[in-house]
Backbone as numpy.savetxt, mean C-alpha at the origin, in Angstrom:
# Nx Ny Nz CAx CAy CAz Cx Cy Cz
-16.39 44.39 1.53 -15.79 43.78 2.63 -16.06 42.29 2.55
-17.39 41.95 2.41 -17.74 40.59 2.36 -17.12 39.84 1.21
-17.03 40.52 0.10 -16.44 39.92 -1.20 -14.94 39.59 -0.90
-14.25 40.51 -0.15 -12.86 40.28 0.07 -12.71 38.95 0.96
-13.53 38.82 1.95 -13.43 37.70 2.82 -13.66 36.37 1.99
-14.73 36.41 1.21 -15.04 35.20 0.39 -13.83 34.88 -0.61
-13.28 35.96 -1.12 -12.19 35.70 -2.10 -10.95 35.18 -1.29
-10.68 35.69 -0.08 -9.53 35.18 0.77 -9.76 33.70 1.09
-11.00 33.36 1.52 -11.33 31.96 1.94 -11.14 31.06 0.73
-11.64 31.41 -0.41 -11.53 30.61 -1.54 -10.09 30.45 -2.01
-9.21 31.49 -1.81 -7.87 31.36 -2.21 -7.13 30.47 -1.23
-7.40 30.48 0.07 -6.92 29.67 1.03 -7.27 28.22 0.74
-8.44 27.97 0.39 -8.96 26.58 0.16 -8.23 26.04 -1.10
-8.10 26.90 -2.21 -7.44 26.35 -3.44 -5.99 26.04 -3.17
-5.29 26.88 -2.47 -3.82 26.77 -2.23 -3.70 25.51 -1.28
-4.46 25.31 -0.35 -4.38 24.12 0.55 -4.60 22.80 -0.17
-5.57 22.88 -1.04 -5.90 21.68 -1.84 -4.78 21.34 -2.76
-4.25 22.28 -3.39 -3.21 22.06 -4.43 -1.97 21.52 -3.73
-1.69 21.93 -2.49 -0.56 21.39 -1.76 -0.64 19.93 -1.46
-1.77 19.35 -1.43 -1.98 18.05 -1.08 -1.38 17.05 -2.12
-1.39 17.52 -3.38 -0.88 16.68 -4.36 0.61 16.33 -4.25
1.35 17.03 -3.35 2.74 16.70 -3.20 2.94 15.64 -2.12
1.88 15.38 -1.36 1.97 14.41 -0.21 1.70 12.95 -0.79
0.90 12.76 -1.74 0.51 11.41 -2.25 0.98 11.09 -3.55
1.11 9.83 -3.91 1.60 9.37 -5.28 2.93 8.76 -5.17
3.43 8.39 -6.37 4.71 7.73 -6.47 5.82 8.55 -6.07
5.82 9.91 -6.30 6.84 10.84 -6.01 6.68 11.52 -4.74
5.43 11.33 -3.98 5.06 12.01 -2.87 5.76 11.44 -1.57
5.37 12.04 -0.50 5.90 11.54 0.86 5.13 10.33 1.22
3.83 10.22 1.03 3.06 9.07 1.38 2.80 8.25 0.06
3.35 7.13 0.03 3.24 6.19 -1.14 2.20 5.16 -0.88
1.64 4.65 -2.05 0.66 3.55 -1.86 1.46 2.18 -1.79
1.47 1.53 -0.65 2.25 0.45 -0.49 1.43 -0.83 -0.39
0.30 -0.89 -0.98 -0.77 -1.93 -0.82 -0.16 -3.29 -1.36
0.54 -3.25 -2.33 0.99 -4.58 -2.98 2.49 -4.83 -2.78
3.19 -4.16 -1.87 4.59 -4.43 -1.63 4.91 -5.80 -1.15
3.98 -6.31 -0.27 4.13 -7.72 0.25 4.33 -8.76 -0.89
3.78 -8.48 -2.11 4.03 -9.46 -3.19 5.44 -9.63 -3.56
6.26 -8.50 -3.32 7.63 -8.56 -3.75 8.61 -8.90 -2.54
7.98 -9.40 -1.30 8.81 -9.61 -0.22 9.69 -10.90 -0.45
10.85 -10.78 0.10 11.86 -11.86 0.09 11.71 -12.79 1.26
11.87 -14.09 1.11 11.91 -14.88 2.18 13.33 -14.94 2.84
13.42 -15.19 4.12 14.68 -15.21 4.85 14.91 -16.63 5.38
16.15 -17.05 5.67 16.40 -18.34 6.13 15.87 -18.40 7.62
15.58 -19.63 8.15 15.02 -19.73 9.48 16.22 -19.33 10.48
15.68 -18.93 11.68 16.64 -18.55 12.68 17.44 -19.73 13.15
18.73 -19.51 13.51 19.69 -20.48 14.03 19.66 -20.28 15.58
19.27 -21.39 16.33 19.35 -21.25 17.74 20.73 -21.42 18.29
21.07 -20.75 19.35 22.35 -20.97 20.01 22.46 -22.36 20.54
23.64 -22.80 20.71 23.85 -24.13 21.34 23.27 -24.15 22.74
22.55 -25.29 23.05 21.91 -25.51 24.33 20.44 -25.21 24.30
19.90 -24.70 23.20 18.52 -24.39 23.14 17.78 -25.33 22.23
16.56 -25.60 22.50 15.78 -26.55 21.66 14.70 -25.75 20.97
14.44 -26.28 19.69 13.39 -25.59 18.86 12.01 -26.33 19.06
11.90 -27.28 19.98 10.62 -28.05 20.18 9.53 -27.15 20.78
9.91 -26.18 21.51 8.93 -25.29 22.11 8.52 -24.18 21.22
9.25 -23.96 20.11 9.05 -22.78 19.20 8.09 -23.27 18.10
7.26 -22.38 17.71 6.34 -22.57 16.54 6.00 -21.28 16.00
5.56 -21.36 14.76 5.08 -20.07 14.19 3.71 -19.72 14.58
3.38 -18.47 15.02 2.05 -18.12 15.40 1.10 -17.99 14.10
1.72 -17.53 13.07 1.01 -17.27 11.84 1.84 -17.83 10.67
1.75 -19.10 10.39 2.62 -19.58 9.33 2.12 -19.12 7.99
3.08 -18.69 7.21 2.77 -18.17 5.80 3.38 -19.08 4.84
2.46 -19.69 3.96 3.02 -20.60 2.96 3.86 -19.81 1.93
4.83 -20.55 1.40 5.70 -19.90 0.30 4.94 -20.10 -0.97
4.70 -18.96 -1.66 3.96 -18.92 -2.89 4.56 -17.98 -3.87
4.76 -18.33 -4.98 5.32 -17.40 -6.04 4.25 -16.94 -6.84
4.01 -15.62 -6.87 2.75 -15.10 -7.66 3.22 -14.74 -9.03
2.35 -15.06 -10.01 2.61 -14.71 -11.43 2.25 -13.28 -11.63
2.63 -12.69 -12.67 2.19 -11.36 -12.96 0.76 -11.07 -13.01
0.00 -12.09 -13.54 -1.40 -11.87 -13.69 -2.05 -11.94 -12.42
-1.59 -12.52 -11.36 -2.12 -12.61 -9.99 -1.79 -11.40 -9.30
-0.65 -10.70 -9.64 -0.37 -9.34 -8.92 -1.32 -8.24 -9.37
-1.76 -8.27 -10.62 -2.73 -7.22 -10.98 -4.11 -7.63 -10.82
-4.90 -6.97 -9.97 -6.19 -7.34 -9.59 -7.13 -6.24 -10.08
-8.22 -6.51 -10.87 -9.17 -5.58 -11.29 -10.30 -5.49 -10.32
-10.51 -4.43 -9.67 -11.64 -4.22 -8.78 -12.88 -3.60 -9.42
-12.83 -3.49 -10.69 -14.06 -2.89 -11.36 -15.21 -3.88 -11.25
-16.32 -3.44 -10.83 -17.56 -4.32 -10.86 -17.90 -4.81 -12.22
-18.35 -6.06 -12.38 -18.57 -6.68 -13.65 -19.45 -5.75 -14.59
-20.47 -5.24 -14.01 -21.34 -4.45 -14.80 -20.69 -3.05 -15.35
-19.69 -2.68 -14.81 -18.90 -1.51 -15.33 -17.70 -1.83 -16.11
-17.35 -3.15 -16.27 -16.18 -3.55 -17.01 -16.51 -3.42 -18.42
-15.74 -2.54 -19.19 -15.88 -2.36 -20.57 -14.82 -2.98 -21.30
-13.83 -3.72 -20.73 -12.77 -4.20 -21.46 -12.90 -5.64 -21.97
-14.07 -6.28 -21.56 -14.33 -7.57 -22.20 -13.68 -8.75 -21.44
-12.92 -8.49 -20.34 -12.27 -9.57 -19.55 -13.24 -10.28 -18.68
């Protein structure tokens, strides 16, 4: 009886963990979007309707326009003492 319960619990655990692989990753439901901002496109400034002034408007968080090179997009987070590539 006790062996059957352990076997059942182990089976449920393995099936539930195997199911998680379909949630994450490039083909999964939840994708890693950490670097998507690097590919963001700029948009033209807003046009105000006639009769309104832009003197009272300002950017709360101005973002400078910067074009990132491919080498800046790839960041290696390996600690230097573990880096074996020689970079």
